[in-house]
Biopython code that builds the backbone (N, CA, C, O; Angstrom):
import numpy as np
from Bio.PDB.StructureBuilder import StructureBuilder

atoms = [
    (1, "UNK", "N", (-24.111, 19.243, -35.314)),
    (1, "UNK", "CA", (-24.112, 18.730, -33.961)),
    (1, "UNK", "C", (-22.692, 18.852, -33.384)),
    (1, "UNK", "O", (-21.726, 18.466, -34.042)),
    (2, "UNK", "N", (-22.563, 19.367, -32.199)),
    (2, "UNK", "CA", (-21.261, 19.534, -31.553)),
    (2, "UNK", "C", (-20.732, 18.188, -31.078)),
    (2, "UNK", "O", (-21.488, 17.335, -30.614)),
    (3, "UNK", "N", (-19.405, 18.011, -31.203)),
    (3, "UNK", "CA", (-18.789, 16.792, -30.696)),
    (3, "UNK", "C", (-18.677, 16.881, -29.190)),
    (3, "UNK", "O", (-18.481, 17.960, -28.630)),
    (4, "UNK", "N", (-18.800, 15.755, -28.552)),
    (4, "UNK", "CA", (-18.666, 15.700, -27.104)),
    (4, "UNK", "C", (-17.352, 15.013, -26.741)),
    (4, "UNK", "O", (-16.911, 14.086, -27.421)),
    (5, "UNK", "N", (-16.743, 15.478, -25.670)),
    (5, "UNK", "CA", (-15.503, 14.867, -25.196)),
    (5, "UNK", "C", (-15.800, 13.465, -24.682)),
    (5, "UNK", "O", (-16.878, 13.218, -24.141)),
    (6, "UNK", "N", (-14.856, 12.546, -24.845)),
    (6, "UNK", "CA", (-15.061, 11.205, -24.297)),
    (6, "UNK", "C", (-15.178, 11.280, -22.779)),
    (6, "UNK", "O", (-14.680, 12.213, -22.149)),
    (7, "UNK", "N", (-15.827, 10.307, -22.217)),
    (7, "UNK", "CA", (-16.054, 10.261, -20.775)),
    (7, "UNK", "C", (-15.245, 9.126, -20.173)),
    (7, "UNK", "O", (-15.159, 8.042, -20.751)),
    (8, "UNK", "N", (-14.660, 9.370, -19.030)),
    (8, "UNK", "CA", (-13.909, 8.355, -18.303)),
    (8, "UNK", "C", (-14.597, 8.143, -16.972)),
    (8, "UNK", "O", (-14.817, 9.095, -16.223)),
    (9, "UNK", "N", (-14.936, 6.902, -16.675)),
    (9, "UNK", "CA", (-15.584, 6.573, -15.414)),
    (9, "UNK", "C", (-14.686, 5.587, -14.668)),
    (9, "UNK", "O", (-14.363, 4.517, -15.183)),
    (10, "UNK", "N", (-14.295, 5.954, -13.469)),
    (10, "UNK", "CA", (-13.535, 5.058, -12.597)),
    (10, "UNK", "C", (-14.470, 4.590, -11.498)),
    (10, "UNK", "O", (-14.774, 5.337, -10.568)),
    (11, "UNK", "N", (-14.919, 3.359, -11.608)),
    (11, "UNK", "CA", (-15.850, 2.827, -10.617)),
    (11, "UNK", "C", (-15.099, 2.254, -9.424)),
    (11, "UNK", "O", (-14.019, 1.679, -9.560)),
    (12, "UNK", "N", (-15.691, 2.423, -8.272)),
    (12, "UNK", "CA", (-15.208, 1.819, -7.031)),
    (12, "UNK", "C", (-13.724, 2.105, -6.793)),
    (12, "UNK", "O", (-12.893, 1.199, -6.842)),
    (13, "UNK", "N", (-13.405, 3.366, -6.537)),
    (13, "UNK", "CA", (-12.011, 3.769, -6.326)),
    (13, "UNK", "C", (-11.314, 2.934, -5.252)),
    (13, "UNK", "O", (-10.118, 2.661, -5.353)),
    (14, "UNK", "N", (-12.057, 2.535, -4.236)),
    (14, "UNK", "CA", (-11.445, 1.767, -3.144)),
    (14, "UNK", "C", (-10.923, 0.418, -3.618)),
    (14, "UNK", "O", (-10.028, -0.146, -2.987)),
    (15, "UNK", "N", (-11.460, -0.113, -4.711)),
    (15, "UNK", "CA", (-11.009, -1.425, -5.184)),
    (15, "UNK", "C", (-9.835, -1.337, -6.158)),
    (15, "UNK", "O", (-9.261, -2.368, -6.512)),
    (16, "UNK", "N", (-9.467, -0.147, -6.594)),
    (16, "UNK", "CA", (-8.366, -0.016, -7.562)),
    (16, "UNK", "C", (-7.083, -0.682, -7.065)),
    (16, "UNK", "O", (-6.427, -1.360, -7.855)),
    (17, "UNK", "N", (-6.686, -0.523, -5.786)),
    (17, "UNK", "CA", (-5.463, -1.202, -5.341)),
    (17, "UNK", "C", (-5.513, -2.725, -5.482)),
    (17, "UNK", "O", (-4.466, -3.371, -5.493)),
    (18, "UNK", "N", (-6.688, -3.297, -5.587)),
    (18, "UNK", "CA", (-6.833, -4.744, -5.772)),
    (18, "UNK", "C", (-6.861, -5.125, -7.243)),
    (18, "UNK", "O", (-6.818, -6.310, -7.574)),
    (19, "UNK", "N", (-6.933, -4.140, -8.133)),
    (19, "UNK", "CA", (-7.072, -4.378, -9.577)),
    (19, "UNK", "C", (-5.926, -3.761, -10.374)),
    (19, "UNK", "O", (-6.128, -3.377, -11.526)),
    (20, "UNK", "N", (-4.748, -3.655, -9.805)),
    (20, "UNK", "CA", (-3.640, -2.951, -10.457)),
    (20, "UNK", "C", (-3.223, -3.601, -11.772)),
    (20, "UNK", "O", (-2.673, -2.927, -12.643)),
    (21, "UNK", "N", (-3.472, -4.880, -11.926)),
    (21, "UNK", "CA", (-3.141, -5.573, -13.166)),
    (21, "UNK", "C", (-3.968, -5.130, -14.355)),
    (21, "UNK", "O", (-3.622, -5.449, -15.493)),
    (22, "UNK", "N", (-5.048, -4.406, -14.125)),
    (22, "UNK", "CA", (-5.900, -3.907, -15.204)),
    (22, "UNK", "C", (-5.312, -2.681, -15.899)),
    (22, "UNK", "O", (-5.823, -2.249, -16.932)),
    (23, "UNK", "N", (-4.253, -2.126, -15.342)),
    (23, "UNK", "CA", (-3.705, -0.867, -15.838)),
    (23, "UNK", "C", (-2.312, -1.073, -16.427)),
    (23, "UNK", "O", (-1.559, -1.936, -15.975)),
    (24, "UNK", "N", (-1.978, -0.271, -17.442)),
    (24, "UNK", "CA", (-0.637, -0.288, -18.039)),
    (24, "UNK", "C", (0.248, 0.651, -17.230)),
    (24, "UNK", "O", (-0.139, 1.790, -16.967)),
    (25, "UNK", "N", (1.427, 0.192, -16.835)),
    (25, "UNK", "CA", (2.323, 0.958, -15.976)),
    (25, "UNK", "C", (3.625, 1.280, -16.689)),
    (25, "UNK", "O", (4.119, 0.487, -17.490)),
    (26, "UNK", "N", (4.177, 2.455, -16.391)),
    (26, "UNK", "CA", (5.488, 2.840, -16.895)),
    (26, "UNK", "C", (6.252, 3.506, -15.762)),
    (26, "UNK", "O", (5.657, 4.076, -14.847)),
    (27, "UNK", "N", (7.556, 3.429, -15.830)),
    (27, "UNK", "CA", (8.391, 3.993, -14.778)),
    (27, "UNK", "C", (8.369, 5.517, -14.839)),
    (27, "UNK", "O", (8.512, 6.116, -15.905)),
    (28, "UNK", "N", (8.190, 6.123, -13.680)),
    (28, "UNK", "CA", (8.273, 7.578, -13.558)),
    (28, "UNK", "C", (9.603, 7.964, -12.908)),
    (28, "UNK", "O", (10.059, 9.101, -13.030)),
    (29, "UNK", "N", (10.203, 7.020, -12.227)),
    (29, "UNK", "CA", (11.468, 7.209, -11.526)),
    (29, "UNK", "C", (11.693, 5.997, -10.653)),
    (29, "UNK", "O", (10.846, 5.105, -10.619)),
    (30, "UNK", "N", (12.810, 5.937, -9.945)),
    (30, "UNK", "CA", (13.088, 4.762, -9.110)),
    (30, "UNK", "C", (11.955, 4.492, -8.106)),
    (30, "UNK", "O", (11.677, 5.316, -7.235)),
    (31, "UNK", "N", (11.315, 3.339, -8.241)),
    (31, "UNK", "CA", (10.279, 2.927, -7.304)),
    (31, "UNK", "C", (8.925, 3.571, -7.511)),
    (31, "UNK", "O", (8.008, 3.319, -6.728)),
    (32, "UNK", "N", (8.762, 4.398, -8.539)),
    (32, "UNK", "CA", (7.486, 5.073, -8.782)),
    (32, "UNK", "C", (7.027, 4.752, -10.203)),
    (32, "UNK", "O", (7.770, 4.943, -11.165)),
    (33, "UNK", "N", (5.787, 4.260, -10.321)),
    (33, "UNK", "CA", (5.215, 3.944, -11.618)),
    (33, "UNK", "C", (3.952, 4.763, -11.844)),
    (33, "UNK", "O", (3.279, 5.182, -10.902)),
    (34, "UNK", "N", (3.651, 4.978, -13.118)),
    (34, "UNK", "CA", (2.532, 5.816, -13.533)),
    (34, "UNK", "C", (1.677, 5.030, -14.529)),
    (34, "UNK", "O", (2.199, 4.359, -15.419)),
    (35, "UNK", "N", (0.371, 5.124, -14.366)),
    (35, "UNK", "CA", (-0.563, 4.586, -15.354)),
    (35, "UNK", "C", (-1.398, 5.758, -15.849)),
    (35, "UNK", "O", (-2.240, 6.283, -15.120)),
    (36, "UNK", "N", (-1.158, 6.165, -17.095)),
    (36, "UNK", "CA", (-1.845, 7.327, -17.659)),
    (36, "UNK", "C", (-3.301, 6.959, -17.974)),
    (36, "UNK", "O", (-3.570, 6.002, -18.700)),
    (37, "UNK", "N", (-4.218, 7.730, -17.419)),
    (37, "UNK", "CA", (-5.641, 7.496, -17.661)),
    (37, "UNK", "C", (-6.216, 8.491, -18.654)),
    (37, "UNK", "O", (-7.178, 8.187, -19.360)),
    (38, "UNK", "N", (-5.619, 9.697, -18.707)),
    (38, "UNK", "CA", (-6.086, 10.714, -19.647)),
    (38, "UNK", "C", (-4.953, 11.680, -19.943)),
    (38, "UNK", "O", (-4.246, 12.117, -19.034)),
    (39, "UNK", "N", (-4.778, 12.018, -21.234)),
    (39, "UNK", "CA", (-3.824, 13.025, -21.673)),
    (39, "UNK", "C", (-4.560, 14.037, -22.528)),
    (39, "UNK", "O", (-5.513, 13.692, -23.226)),
    (40, "UNK", "N", (-4.114, 15.307, -22.475)),
    (40, "UNK", "CA", (-4.724, 16.328, -23.325)),
    (40, "UNK", "C", (-4.143, 16.246, -24.739)),
    (40, "UNK", "O", (-3.272, 15.418, -25.007)),
    (41, "UNK", "N", (-4.620, 17.091, -25.629)),
    (41, "UNK", "CA", (-4.187, 17.069, -27.027)),
    (41, "UNK", "C", (-2.687, 17.326, -27.175)),
    (41, "UNK", "O", (-2.077, 16.877, -28.145)),
    (42, "UNK", "N", (-2.089, 18.045, -26.222)),
    (42, "UNK", "CA", (-0.651, 18.332, -26.264)),
    (42, "UNK", "C", (0.187, 17.194, -25.685)),
    (42, "UNK", "O", (1.416, 17.262, -25.696)),
    (43, "UNK", "N", (-0.473, 16.144, -25.178)),
    (43, "UNK", "CA", (0.245, 15.004, -24.614)),
    (43, "UNK", "C", (0.559, 15.117, -23.139)),
    (43, "UNK", "O", (1.273, 14.276, -22.595)),
    (44, "UNK", "N", (0.036, 16.150, -22.476)),
    (44, "UNK", "CA", (0.247, 16.299, -21.033)),
    (44, "UNK", "C", (-0.681, 15.359, -20.280)),
    (44, "UNK", "O", (-1.883, 15.319, -20.544)),
    (45, "UNK", "N", (-0.121, 14.603, -19.342)),
    (45, "UNK", "CA", (-0.938, 13.714, -18.527)),
    (45, "UNK", "C", (-1.782, 14.557, -17.584)),
    (45, "UNK", "O", (-1.258, 15.395, -16.851)),
    (46, "UNK", "N", (-3.073, 14.335, -17.604)),
    (46, "UNK", "CA", (-4.012, 15.079, -16.760)),
    (46, "UNK", "C", (-4.562, 14.228, -15.617)),
    (46, "UNK", "O", (-4.892, 14.749, -14.552)),
    (47, "UNK", "N", (-4.658, 12.912, -15.842)),
    (47, "UNK", "CA", (-5.206, 11.997, -14.843)),
    (47, "UNK", "C", (-4.408, 10.707, -14.899)),
    (47, "UNK", "O", (-4.196, 10.150, -15.976)),
    (48, "UNK", "N", (-3.962, 10.226, -13.730)),
    (48, "UNK", "CA", (-3.133, 9.027, -13.701)),
    (48, "UNK", "C", (-3.226, 8.347, -12.343)),
    (48, "UNK", "O", (-3.597, 8.953, -11.337)),
    (49, "UNK", "N", (-2.878, 7.078, -12.353)),
    (49, "UNK", "CA", (-2.633, 6.358, -11.109)),
    (49, "UNK", "C", (-1.134, 6.386, -10.863)),
    (49, "UNK", "O", (-0.345, 6.295, -11.803)),
    (50, "UNK", "N", (-0.745, 6.511, -9.617)),
    (50, "UNK", "CA", (0.652, 6.459, -9.220)),
    (50, "UNK", "C", (0.830, 5.277, -8.275)),
    (50, "UNK", "O", (0.015, 5.062, -7.378)),
    (51, "UNK", "N", (1.899, 4.512, -8.482)),
    (51, "UNK", "CA", (2.200, 3.365, -7.615)),
    (51, "UNK", "C", (3.611, 3.555, -7.074)),
    (51, "UNK", "O", (4.585, 3.561, -7.827)),
    (52, "UNK", "N", (3.705, 3.709, -5.749)),
    (52, "UNK", "CA", (4.982, 3.895, -5.066)),
    (52, "UNK", "C", (5.379, 2.584, -4.388)),
    (52, "UNK", "O", (4.596, 2.023, -3.621)),
    (53, "UNK", "N", (6.580, 2.096, -4.663)),
    (53, "UNK", "CA", (7.130, 0.961, -3.933)),
    (53, "UNK", "C", (7.525, 1.451, -2.534)),
    (53, "UNK", "O", (7.783, 2.640, -2.348)),
    (54, "UNK", "N", (7.572, 0.553, -1.559)),
    (54, "UNK", "CA", (8.037, 0.980, -0.241)),
    (54, "UNK", "C", (9.405, 1.654, -0.331)),
    (54, "UNK", "O", (10.330, 1.121, -0.944)),
    (55, "UNK", "N", (9.522, 2.819, 0.282)),
    (55, "UNK", "CA", (10.766, 3.578, 0.292)),
    (55, "UNK", "C", (10.957, 4.514, -0.887)),
    (55, "UNK", "O", (11.955, 5.233, -0.941)),
    (56, "UNK", "N", (10.029, 4.524, -1.831)),
    (56, "UNK", "CA", (10.163, 5.381, -3.019)),
    (56, "UNK", "C", (10.036, 6.858, -2.649)),
    (56, "UNK", "O", (9.361, 7.226, -1.688)),
    (57, "UNK", "N", (10.705, 7.684, -3.441)),
    (57, "UNK", "CA", (10.645, 9.138, -3.244)),
    (57, "UNK", "C", (10.474, 9.832, -4.585)),
    (57, "UNK", "O", (10.804, 9.284, -5.637)),
    (58, "UNK", "N", (9.953, 11.048, -4.524)),
    (58, "UNK", "CA", (9.867, 11.936, -5.685)),
    (58, "UNK", "C", (10.563, 13.220, -5.265)),
    (58, "UNK", "O", (10.230, 13.790, -4.226)),
    (59, "UNK", "N", (11.534, 13.688, -6.065)),
    (59, "UNK", "CA", (12.279, 14.890, -5.672)),
    (59, "UNK", "C", (11.408, 16.142, -5.640)),
    (59, "UNK", "O", (10.278, 16.150, -6.128)),
    (60, "UNK", "N", (11.956, 17.180, -5.064)),
    (60, "UNK", "CA", (11.239, 18.448, -4.948)),
    (60, "UNK", "C", (10.770, 18.923, -6.325)),
    (60, "UNK", "O", (11.510, 18.884, -7.307)),
    (61, "UNK", "N", (9.525, 19.368, -6.359)),
    (61, "UNK", "CA", (8.940, 19.864, -7.605)),
    (61, "UNK", "C", (7.995, 21.020, -7.308)),
    (61, "UNK", "O", (7.470, 21.163, -6.204)),
    (62, "UNK", "N", (7.800, 21.840, -8.340)),
    (62, "UNK", "CA", (6.967, 23.040, -8.265)),
    (62, "UNK", "C", (5.665, 22.781, -9.004)),
    (62, "UNK", "O", (5.673, 22.260, -10.119)),
    (63, "UNK", "N", (4.548, 23.143, -8.386)),
    (63, "UNK", "CA", (3.236, 23.006, -9.018)),
    (63, "UNK", "C", (2.928, 24.273, -9.820)),
    (63, "UNK", "O", (2.867, 25.369, -9.263)),
    (64, "UNK", "N", (2.734, 24.110, -11.137)),
    (64, "UNK", "CA", (2.417, 25.240, -12.005)),
    (64, "UNK", "C", (0.915, 25.377, -12.229)),
    (64, "UNK", "O", (0.452, 26.350, -12.825)),
    (65, "UNK", "N", (0.167, 24.402, -11.751)),
    (65, "UNK", "CA", (-1.295, 24.406, -11.804)),
    (65, "UNK", "C", (-1.805, 23.618, -10.615)),
    (65, "UNK", "O", (-1.017, 23.091, -9.829)),
    (66, "UNK", "N", (-3.097, 23.538, -10.483)),
    (66, "UNK", "CA", (-3.691, 22.766, -9.389)),
    (66, "UNK", "C", (-3.318, 21.292, -9.538)),
    (66, "UNK", "O", (-3.243, 20.765, -10.647)),
    (67, "UNK", "N", (-3.086, 20.639, -8.400)),
    (67, "UNK", "CA", (-2.851, 19.196, -8.366)),
    (67, "UNK", "C", (-3.760, 18.613, -7.293)),
    (67, "UNK", "O", (-3.865, 19.151, -6.191)),
    (68, "UNK", "N", (-4.412, 17.507, -7.629)),
    (68, "UNK", "CA", (-5.273, 16.795, -6.694)),
    (68, "UNK", "C", (-4.764, 15.362, -6.592)),
    (68, "UNK", "O", (-4.640, 14.673, -7.604)),
    (69, "UNK", "N", (-4.471, 14.914, -5.383)),
    (69, "UNK", "CA", (-3.985, 13.558, -5.144)),
    (69, "UNK", "C", (-4.918, 12.887, -4.143)),
    (69, "UNK", "O", (-5.081, 13.369, -3.022)),
    (70, "UNK", "N", (-5.525, 11.783, -4.543)),
    (70, "UNK", "CA", (-6.372, 10.984, -3.656)),
    (70, "UNK", "C", (-5.577, 9.730, -3.291)),
    (70, "UNK", "O", (-5.264, 8.919, -4.163)),
    (71, "UNK", "N", (-5.253, 9.571, -2.020)),
    (71, "UNK", "CA", (-4.519, 8.390, -1.570)),
    (71, "UNK", "C", (-5.514, 7.237, -1.480)),
    (71, "UNK", "O", (-6.481, 7.299, -0.720)),
    (72, "UNK", "N", (-5.269, 6.181, -2.264)),
    (72, "UNK", "CA", (-6.176, 5.026, -2.306)),
    (72, "UNK", "C", (-5.730, 3.894, -1.389)),
    (72, "UNK", "O", (-6.568, 3.166, -0.856)),
    (73, "UNK", "N", (-4.433, 3.738, -1.200)),
    (73, "UNK", "CA", (-3.890, 2.685, -0.325)),
    (73, "UNK", "C", (-2.508, 3.113, 0.146)),
    (73, "UNK", "O", (-1.812, 3.856, -0.545)),
    (74, "UNK", "N", (-2.116, 2.643, 1.320)),
    (74, "UNK", "CA", (-0.804, 2.983, 1.862)),
    (74, "UNK", "C", (-0.759, 4.428, 2.313)),
    (74, "UNK", "O", (-1.769, 4.998, 2.727)),
    (75, "UNK", "N", (0.425, 5.013, 2.227)),
    (75, "UNK", "CA", (0.567, 6.414, 2.634)),
    (75, "UNK", "C", (1.760, 7.044, 1.923)),
    (75, "UNK", "O", (2.661, 6.364, 1.432)),
    (76, "UNK", "N", (1.725, 8.354, 1.892)),
    (76, "UNK", "CA", (2.870, 9.128, 1.430)),
    (76, "UNK", "C", (3.025, 10.310, 2.368)),
    (76, "UNK", "O", (2.117, 10.639, 3.131)),
    (77, "UNK", "N", (4.177, 10.940, 2.303)),
    (77, "UNK", "CA", (4.427, 12.079, 3.179)),
    (77, "UNK", "C", (5.242, 13.123, 2.446)),
    (77, "UNK", "O", (5.936, 12.839, 1.469)),
    (78, "UNK", "N", (5.132, 14.351, 2.954)),
    (78, "UNK", "CA", (5.964, 15.448, 2.481)),
    (78, "UNK", "C", (6.397, 16.255, 3.686)),
    (78, "UNK", "O", (6.257, 15.806, 4.824)),
    (79, "UNK", "N", (6.919, 17.435, 3.443)),
    (79, "UNK", "CA", (7.427, 18.265, 4.536)),
    (79, "UNK", "C", (6.334, 18.707, 5.506)),
    (79, "UNK", "O", (6.639, 19.159, 6.610)),
    (80, "UNK", "N", (5.080, 18.586, 5.116)),
    (80, "UNK", "CA", (3.970, 19.070, 5.954)),
    (80, "UNK", "C", (3.281, 17.972, 6.759)),
    (80, "UNK", "O", (2.550, 18.276, 7.702)),
    (81, "UNK", "N", (3.499, 16.692, 6.406)),
    (81, "UNK", "CA", (2.839, 15.641, 7.173)),
    (81, "UNK", "C", (2.775, 14.314, 6.444)),
    (81, "UNK", "O", (3.343, 14.141, 5.366)),
    (82, "UNK", "N", (2.056, 13.369, 7.073)),
    (82, "UNK", "CA", (1.847, 12.017, 6.546)),
    (82, "UNK", "C", (0.389, 11.914, 6.136)),
    (82, "UNK", "O", (-0.503, 12.356, 6.860)),
    (83, "UNK", "N", (0.152, 11.322, 4.958)),
    (83, "UNK", "CA", (-1.192, 11.250, 4.387)),
    (83, "UNK", "C", (-1.531, 9.799, 4.081)),
    (83, "UNK", "O", (-0.843, 9.148, 3.295)),
    (84, "UNK", "N", (-2.585, 9.296, 4.699)),
    (84, "UNK", "CA", (-2.980, 7.892, 4.576)),
    (84, "UNK", "C", (-4.169, 7.735, 3.636)),
    (84, "UNK", "O", (-4.776, 8.715, 3.204)),
    (85, "UNK", "N", (-4.486, 6.481, 3.332)),
    (85, "UNK", "CA", (-5.611, 6.167, 2.448)),
    (85, "UNK", "C", (-6.856, 6.919, 2.894)),
    (85, "UNK", "O", (-7.167, 6.989, 4.083)),
    (86, "UNK", "N", (-7.558, 7.476, 1.924)),
    (86, "UNK", "CA", (-8.760, 8.250, 2.193)),
    (86, "UNK", "C", (-8.517, 9.749, 2.190)),
    (86, "UNK", "O", (-9.470, 10.527, 2.241)),
    (87, "UNK", "N", (-7.249, 10.169, 2.131)),
    (87, "UNK", "CA", (-6.907, 11.587, 2.157)),
    (87, "UNK", "C", (-6.887, 12.159, 0.743)),
    (87, "UNK", "O", (-6.377, 11.530, -0.184)),
    (88, "UNK", "N", (-7.444, 13.352, 0.588)),
    (88, "UNK", "CA", (-7.352, 14.108, -0.658)),
    (88, "UNK", "C", (-6.400, 15.271, -0.416)),
    (88, "UNK", "O", (-6.632, 16.098, 0.467)),
    (89, "UNK", "N", (-5.322, 15.333, -1.207)),
    (89, "UNK", "CA", (-4.347, 16.415, -1.107)),
    (89, "UNK", "C", (-4.562, 17.372, -2.263)),
    (89, "UNK", "O", (-4.728, 16.937, -3.403)),
    (90, "UNK", "N", (-4.564, 18.666, -1.989)),
    (90, "UNK", "CA", (-4.721, 19.677, -3.025)),
    (90, "UNK", "C", (-3.529, 20.619, -2.922)),
    (90, "UNK", "O", (-3.309, 21.255, -1.891)),
    (91, "UNK", "N", (-2.756, 20.699, -4.017)),
    (91, "UNK", "CA", (-1.619, 21.620, -4.071)),
    (91, "UNK", "C", (-1.966, 22.733, -5.049)),
    (91, "UNK", "O", (-2.383, 22.474, -6.178)),
    (92, "UNK", "N", (-1.791, 23.965, -4.608)),
    (92, "UNK", "CA", (-2.131, 25.108, -5.452)),
    (92, "UNK", "C", (-0.900, 25.569, -6.236)),
    (92, "UNK", "O", (0.228, 25.273, -5.841)),
    (93, "UNK", "N", (-1.103, 26.287, -7.339)),
    (93, "UNK", "CA", (0.037, 26.764, -8.125)),
    (93, "UNK", "C", (1.004, 27.579, -7.270)),
    (93, "UNK", "O", (0.606, 28.380, -6.424)),
    (94, "UNK", "N", (2.285, 27.341, -7.526)),
    (94, "UNK", "CA", (3.328, 28.056, -6.799)),
    (94, "UNK", "C", (3.864, 27.306, -5.593)),
    (94, "UNK", "O", (4.886, 27.700, -5.031)),
    (95, "UNK", "N", (3.192, 26.225, -5.179)),
    (95, "UNK", "CA", (3.693, 25.446, -4.041)),
    (95, "UNK", "C", (4.695, 24.413, -4.525)),
    (95, "UNK", "O", (4.684, 24.011, -5.689)),
    (96, "UNK", "N", (5.557, 23.994, -3.620)),
    (96, "UNK", "CA", (6.548, 22.969, -3.945)),
    (96, "UNK", "C", (6.724, 22.047, -2.750)),
    (96, "UNK", "O", (6.513, 22.438, -1.602)),
    (97, "UNK", "N", (7.112, 20.824, -3.044)),
    (97, "UNK", "CA", (7.395, 19.839, -2.007)),
    (97, "UNK", "C", (8.098, 18.648, -2.630)),
    (97, "UNK", "O", (8.185, 18.530, -3.852)),
    (98, "UNK", "N", (8.604, 17.757, -1.767)),
    (98, "UNK", "CA", (9.121, 16.463, -2.193)),
    (98, "UNK", "C", (8.254, 15.407, -1.515)),
    (98, "UNK", "O", (7.586, 15.694, -0.522)),
    (99, "UNK", "N", (8.263, 14.197, -2.044)),
    (99, "UNK", "CA", (7.378, 13.141, -1.551)),
    (99, "UNK", "C", (8.203, 11.915, -1.204)),
    (99, "UNK", "O", (9.174, 11.589, -1.886)),
    (100, "UNK", "N", (7.799, 11.237, -0.126)),
    (100, "UNK", "CA", (8.373, 9.947, 0.250)),
    (100, "UNK", "C", (7.218, 9.018, 0.613)),
    (100, "UNK", "O", (6.177, 9.458, 1.100)),
    (101, "UNK", "N", (7.423, 7.730, 0.368)),
    (101, "UNK", "CA", (6.412, 6.743, 0.734)),
    (101, "UNK", "C", (7.103, 5.552, 1.389)),
    (101, "UNK", "O", (7.381, 4.555, 0.722)),
    (102, "UNK", "N", (7.382, 5.648, 2.691)),
    (102, "UNK", "CA", (8.109, 4.571, 3.377)),
    (102, "UNK", "C", (7.440, 3.198, 3.264)),
    (102, "UNK", "O", (8.135, 2.188, 3.157)),
    (103, "UNK", "N", (6.107, 3.145, 3.284)),
    (103, "UNK", "CA", (5.404, 1.857, 3.227)),
    (103, "UNK", "C", (4.863, 1.518, 1.839)),
    (103, "UNK", "O", (4.351, 0.419, 1.630)),
    (104, "UNK", "N", (4.968, 2.446, 0.892)),
    (104, "UNK", "CA", (4.368, 2.254, -0.426)),
    (104, "UNK", "C", (2.982, 2.864, -0.467)),
    (104, "UNK", "O", (2.378, 3.126, 0.573)),
    (105, "UNK", "N", (2.479, 3.089, -1.677)),
    (105, "UNK", "CA", (1.232, 3.837, -1.800)),
    (105, "UNK", "C", (0.656, 3.681, -3.203)),
    (105, "UNK", "O", (1.393, 3.495, -4.172)),
    (106, "UNK", "N", (-0.658, 3.760, -3.298)),
    (106, "UNK", "CA", (-1.372, 3.871, -4.567)),
    (106, "UNK", "C", (-2.171, 5.167, -4.488)),
    (106, "UNK", "O", (-2.884, 5.401, -3.512)),
    (107, "UNK", "N", (-2.053, 6.015, -5.519)),
    (107, "UNK", "CA", (-2.750, 7.300, -5.508)),
    (107, "UNK", "C", (-3.345, 7.582, -6.881)),
    (107, "UNK", "O", (-2.815, 7.154, -7.906)),
    (108, "UNK", "N", (-4.445, 8.303, -6.880)),
    (108, "UNK", "CA", (-5.054, 8.831, -8.092)),
    (108, "UNK", "C", (-4.657, 10.298, -8.164)),
    (108, "UNK", "O", (-4.878, 11.045, -7.210)),
    (109, "UNK", "N", (-4.073, 10.722, -9.286)),
    (109, "UNK", "CA", (-3.562, 12.086, -9.414)),
    (109, "UNK", "C", (-4.220, 12.797, -10.588)),
    (109, "UNK", "O", (-4.426, 12.212, -11.651)),
    (110, "UNK", "N", (-4.545, 14.066, -10.378)),
    (110, "UNK", "CA", (-5.076, 14.909, -11.443)),
    (110, "UNK", "C", (-4.285, 16.212, -11.435)),
    (110, "UNK", "O", (-4.150, 16.876, -10.407)),
    (111, "UNK", "N", (-3.757, 16.564, -12.634)),
    (111, "UNK", "CA", (-2.949, 17.767, -12.779)),
    (111, "UNK", "C", (-3.596, 18.734, -13.755)),
    (111, "UNK", "O", (-4.009, 18.346, -14.848)),
    (112, "UNK", "N", (-3.679, 19.988, -13.354)),
    (112, "UNK", "CA", (-4.144, 21.052, -14.247)),
    (112, "UNK", "C", (-3.036, 21.419, -15.235)),
    (112, "UNK", "O", (-3.303, 21.721, -16.398)),
    (113, "UNK", "N", (-1.786, 21.389, -14.756)),
    (113, "UNK", "CA", (-0.616, 21.720, -15.580)),
    (113, "UNK", "C", (0.548, 20.857, -15.090)),
    (113, "UNK", "O", (0.535, 20.379, -13.956)),
    (114, "UNK", "N", (1.545, 20.661, -15.939)),
    (114, "UNK", "CA", (2.691, 19.833, -15.518)),
    (114, "UNK", "C", (3.410, 20.429, -14.325)),
    (114, "UNK", "O", (3.400, 21.642, -14.116)),
    (115, "UNK", "N", (4.044, 19.548, -13.533)),
    (115, "UNK", "CA", (4.922, 20.001, -12.459)),
    (115, "UNK", "C", (6.318, 20.172, -13.034)),
    (115, "UNK", "O", (6.664, 19.561, -14.045)),
    (116, "UNK", "N", (7.116, 21.010, -12.380)),
    (116, "UNK", "CA", (8.509, 21.221, -12.785)),
    (116, "UNK", "C", (9.415, 20.777, -11.659)),
    (116, "UNK", "O", (9.295, 21.253, -10.530)),
    (117, "UNK", "N", (10.325, 19.863, -11.965)),
    (117, "UNK", "CA", (11.254, 19.387, -10.946)),
    (117, "UNK", "C", (12.339, 20.436, -10.728)),
    (117, "UNK", "O", (12.896, 20.992, -11.675)),
    (118, "UNK", "N", (12.623, 20.689, -9.454)),
    (118, "UNK", "CA", (13.560, 21.737, -9.045)),
    (118, "UNK", "C", (14.979, 21.205, -9.106)),
    (118, "UNK", "O", (15.925, 21.931, -8.799)),
]
sb = StructureBuilder()
sb.init_structure("model")
sb.init_model(0)
sb.init_chain("A")
sb.init_seg("    ")
for serial, (resi, resn, name, xyz) in enumerate(atoms, 1):
    if name == "N":
        sb.init_residue(resn, " ", resi, " ")
    sb.init_atom(name, np.array(xyz, "f"), 0.0, 1.0, " ", f" {name:<3s}", serial, name[0])
structure = sb.get_structure()
């Protein structure tokens, strides 16, 4: 019998910003925290929650694989615009940007491959 991969179910995405205490958080940089939800066998984070304090930024980085960001609360912005709760951002390989969150933000992130900071 073939083994099956474990399944992860995130119920009621809209309520996650109200349940942040249910998740383990670690610092990703000044004002930005990460809660790892899934890592591959090599230890690369594939699915995570991101929590931005008001005024937090992430420096310019290059996407080496697809990235999907679902804004759950607050907003973040990059060189192309401002993205509020309910927005799904898709970055394709080879794109780069920096991120700022003047008001703070909670996001669900999925990465095909790690990003590289420029």
